[in-house]
N, C-alpha and C positions, 0 to 999 in steps of 0.2 A: 617273813611270811606269818600271817596270824595264826595262833595256835588252834589246831583242830584236833578232833578225837583220835588218839592212838589206838589202833585196832590190831596191829601186828608188831612183833620185834623188829628192830632195825637190822639190815644185813650185817653179816659178820664183818669185822674191820679189816680183815685180810683179803676181802674181796671187793673190789671197787665196781659198783653197779650204778650205772646212769640212772638218774631219777627225774622225772618231770612232774609237772602239775597240770591238771585239766579240769575244766568247768563245763558241766552239761546241765541240760534241763531234764526233768523227770515228769512223767505223766502216770495217772492211775492211782496216786496216792489219796488216801481218804482222811487220815488223821496222823498225829505224830507217831503213833505206834507203827505206821507203815515206814516212817522215815527210820526208825530204829531197826526194823526188819531189813530194810535195804542195807543200812550200815553193817548189820551183822553178816549179811550174805556176802557183800563185797569184801568186807574185812578178812574173810577166810580165803580169798583168792591169792594164789601164789604171785609174788612180785608187787602186790598192793601193800603200801606201807601205812597209809593214813586215809581215812574216809570221813567225810563230813556231809550230811544231808540236811538241807533246810526245808522243812515242810511249808513254811509260810511262803517262801519264795519258789519252791518246787525246782531247787537247784541241787546238783551233786558236785562237790568238790573232792577230787581224788588225787593222791600222790603215789608215785611208784615207778616201776619200769615201764618204758614206753609201750611194749607189747601188752602188758597187764592192764594198762588204763586206757587202751584203745576203745573207741566207741563200740566197735562190734563185740569185743570181748565182755564189756560191761553189760551191753544190751543182752546177750545170750544169758548172762548170769541172772539178771533181774527178771527176765522174761519168764523164767520158771516160777517165779512168785506172782506173775501177772502184772508187772510194772513195765515201763518202757523208758528207754534213754534216748534223748534227742540231742542234736547240737544246740548250744546255748540260745534260748529264745530272745528276741528283742523285747523291749518294754511294752510296745503295743500288742505283740503276740501274747506276752504273759498276761496282759490286761484282758485281752479277748478270751483267753482260756478261763480266767477267773469269772468273767462275765457269763460265759456259758455254764460254768459250774454252778454259779449262784442261780441261774434260771432252772437248771435240772432240780437243784434242792428246793426251789420254790414250788415247782410241780409236785414233787413228792410230799412236801409239807402240806400242800393244799389237799392232797388225797388223804393224808393222815388226819388233818383237821376235820374234814368232811365226814368221813366215816367214823373217826373217833368220837365225834360229837354224839352220833346216835349210839355208839357203843356205851358211852358214858351215861347217856339218857336212860337206856334200858337198865344198866347197872344200878343207877340212882333209884329207879322204881323198886328194884329188889331190895336195896339197902334200907329204903325208907318204910318198907312194909305196906306200900300204897296199893298192892294188888290183893284182892280179897281171897283168892284161892292159891294154894301151893302149885296147882296144875299151871296157873297162869305165870307164876314165878318161873317155872321150868321152861315155859314157852318163851318168856322174856330173856332167859339166860341163853337159849338157843339164838334168839335174835341178836343178842349182844355178841355172841360168837360169830354169827354170819356177817355183821358189820365189821368185825375185827379182821376178817380174812384179807380184804384189800390192803389194810395197813400192814398187816404182817407179810403178805406175799408180794407187795409191790414197794411200799414206802421204806420198809426195813431192809430190802435187799442189799443196799451198800454195806451195811453193818455185817451182814453174813459174809459177803465176798471178802471184805477186809479182815474179818476174823479168820477165815480159811487161809488167806495169804500170810498172816502173821503166825498162824499155828504152823504152816509149812516152814517158816523161817525159824521156828522154835523161839519166837519172841511174841507171846500172846499179849495183847493189850486190852483196852477198854472195849473194843468191838467184840472180842471174845466174851467178855463179861456180859455185854448187852445181849449178844446172841444167846448165851446160856440163860440168862434171865428171861428173855422172851420165850425160849423153848421151855423152861421150867413153869412159867405161868400158864402156858397153853397146855402143857401136859397135866398139870394139877387140875386145871379147869375141866379138861375132857374126863379125867378120872372122877371128878365130883359129879359131873353130869351122869356118867355111867352108873354111879351109885345112887342117883335120883336126887342129888342135892342141887339147889339153885345158887349156892354161894360160890360163884365162879370168879375168875381173875383175869377175864379177857381185857378188862379195862386197864389192868396193870401193865400188860403187854403193850396195849395201844398207847398209853400215856408215856411209857418209857421210850418208845420209838418217836412220839411226837415231841416230846420236850428235847430230846437229843438232836432231832432234826432241826428244831428251832435254834439250838445252840450252834450247830454246824452252819446253819444259814447266816446267822449273826457273825460268826468267826470268818466266813468267806467274804462277807461284805466288808469286814474290817481290813482283811488282807487286800481286797480289791482297792479300797481308798488308800491304803498305804503305798501300794505299788504304783498308783497313778502319780505319785510325786516323782517317780523315775522318769516320767515323760520329759521333765526338764533336761534329762541327760541324753536325749535322742533328738535329731533334727525333726522340725514340725512337718517337713515335707520329705517325701521319698525321691523327689527329683531336683534337678539343678539346671539352670539355664546356661548351656554350653556354647561358647563362641567358636564356630567351625567355618569352613569355607562357604557352606551354603547359608550362613548367617547365625542368628541365635535360635537354638532349638532347646526344648525340654527334653532331658535325658534322665532315665533312672540312675540313682547314685552309684549303683553297682557297675554301671557301664562307663563311668567317667574315670579316665586314666590319669595317672600322675603327670604333671606338666601341661595338661589342658587349661584353657582359660575358662573361667565361669563368670557370670554376671550376677551380682547381688543387688537386688532392688531395695529401695528405701522401705524400711520397716520389716524387711524379711530377715530371717535367721540365717546365718552362714551354714550352708550344708556340709562343707568339707574344709579341712585345714588347707591354707594356702598362703602365698606371698603376695602382699598388696602391689599391684602395678600401677595405680593411679597415684596422684599427688598426695591425697589424703582421704581419710575416712574418719567417721565418728561412730564408735562402737560401744554398746552395752555389754559389758563382760560379767555382769552379775551372776549369770548361771554358772560361770567357771571359777570366778575369784571371789564373789561376794561384794565386789566394789559397788557402792550405790550410784556413783556418777559415771556417765559415759566417758570413755577415754579417746583421746585423739591419736590417730595412727598415721604414719607417713610411709612414702613409697619404700618398699623393701622390707617392711615390718612383717612379721608372721601373724596371721589372723587365724584364730582357732574356731572349729566348728562349734556351733551353739551360741555364739555371740550374736547380738542383734544389731542390725544396721540402723543407727539413729540419725543418719544424714542422708546425702544423696547416694545414688547408685554408684557402685565401683566394681572393678574387675580384679580378680584373683588368678594366680597361677597355682593349680592344685599341687600340694606337696605330699599329701597322704590319701590313699584310696579309702573308699567306704569300708569301715570295720577296723581300720588302723589309725583313725584320728584320735586326738587327745580325749575327746568326749567319749569315744567308744571304749578307750582304755579305762576311763573313769567309771563308766557304766559297769564294765566287767570287774572292776575293783570293788564296787559297791555289792555286786552280786557274790563276789568271792568272800567279802567281809560277812555277808549274811549267812553263807553256808559254812563258814568256819565257826568254831565254838569257842566262847569264852568260858571261863572257869564256872561261873554261876549256871550257864546254860547246860554245860556238861554235867554238873551236879544234879540239876532238875531232871534231866533225861535219865540219868542212872537211877534216880529214886522212882521215876515213873515206870521204868522197866521192871522194878521189883514190886511195884504196888499191885499189879493185876494177880500174880501168883499168890501174894499175901492175902488179897481180898478173897480169892477162891478158897484158900486155906481156912480163913476165919468163917466163911460161910459153911463149909463142911463141918468145921469143929462146933459151930453154933447148932447145926442140925443134930450132930451126934449127942452133944450135951443134953439138948432139950428132949430128945428121944429117951436118953438115959434117965432123965428126971421125971418121965412119965408124961410129958406134954402130949397132947393129941398130935397125930401124924400131920393133919392138915395145918394146924397152928405152927408146928415145928418147921414145916416146909416154907410157910409164908414168911416166918422171921428169918429163916436162912436166906430166903430170896432177897429180903430187904437188905441184909448185910451185903449181898453179892452185887446189887445194882447201885448201891450208894457211892461206891468208889468210882472215881473219874480220873484215872491217870492221864487221860488225853489232855485235860485242862492243865495239869502240872507240866507235861512236856511242852505244851504250846505256849504257856504264859510268857517264858523268857524270849523265844524267838519272835513272838508277835509284838512284844514290847520293843525289841531291838529293831524290828522293822519299822514300827511306828516312830521310834526315835530318830532313826536314819532318814526316814522321810521328812520329818519336821526339821532336821538339821539341813537337808537339801533345800527346803523352801526358804532357809535363812542363809544360804550360801556356804554351809559347812558340810563337808564330806567326811565321814568316819571310815578309815580304812582298816582299823583294827577293832575287833569286838571288845577287847579288853579296855580299850580307851572309852568306849560308850558306857561300859559297865562302871568304870571307875569315876566317870564325870559326875555322877550323883554325889560323890563325897567331895567335890571341889567346893571350897568356900571362898577362896580369893583368887584372882587373876590379875597379873601385872603386865602392863603394856608400857613400851617407850613412846615417844612422841610421834613415831611413824606408824604406830598401830601394830608393831611387831610383838608377838608374845615374848 
């Protein structure tokens, strides 16, 4: 089994406890900080030995006692933080989820860009000294704050929700820093307006939300494109042509039983594992084996789902139902590999977990030192705010899993399936590869 993050001590050696491994899908995550919060919460459950959460693929890999890793038990535990556990989603379902997520992000980004533009314009007029009277500067400062409200109250909501969830899990991340930075910028601006000053920082809060939303949007699109490569590990159709007493009928794959006969037309992908009943068939096995040339199969040969018919139509006797085919197992292996943690990914996530408290501590220390050296309160707060928002542990925690996902996807496109995250991490150091005349490593 690939190495995953240890979160609890192993059972006592004098007590034999049966352990199992389960893979689930997660929803409600907003960044890699959410993944760390879920790992921390589930790792404290009795009977759970190891937990691995992959934010990029939205999957949960958990090992422990059967009752402890049951879906209902895990769902109850993470529901308190605002997340949801589901049965493992198929590649099309995961792709649809990411597509919907990217659309929601695009909508929030549009709101932030539209109103943020006017907030920045109003602030620019103040900074440039283009207004003839101080009274007009204060009016423009109020206008800047008014246009900032939709950005703060609508576009920035996901950051506040994620911040609250990670704080409840005692694992504050970048979202907590962003939320605190936005709140500080708004509070300072309102305080300055109340004192009669027009030097407000509504534009700081707006640009913070706008830029981070843009980053999340790009990140989601990258995950979407990488997951699309997994489509090669699922049948292109959800139905099969089954030969029954009434003739050939199209039936959902879930309703096809072992032993039934299915017909595969020319050019069609094989939907289920089966045994060839006809004299011969010509199949493209590249999605499974990476072989570049079609292979000739004869009567009685096993045909795997996912291969493509490059000859005439033929008949199969189904040997494995939907969800239990070789291709399904390979897809689950790929998701399990992504949820497992290699050494570098675990190191990056541990660093990201400490970065947020460190940034907060440095920000408070900056504020205290500047005030102690007599710097004006407004200037001290602004500088402390800069230290607070410059840290982005989300990028640190996401860099390795997103690179792993992209590398796995590229490997699949070339017929290579990585089943161990350590193998992919170490592949960058490979300088020579030896093959024999058959192509075997």
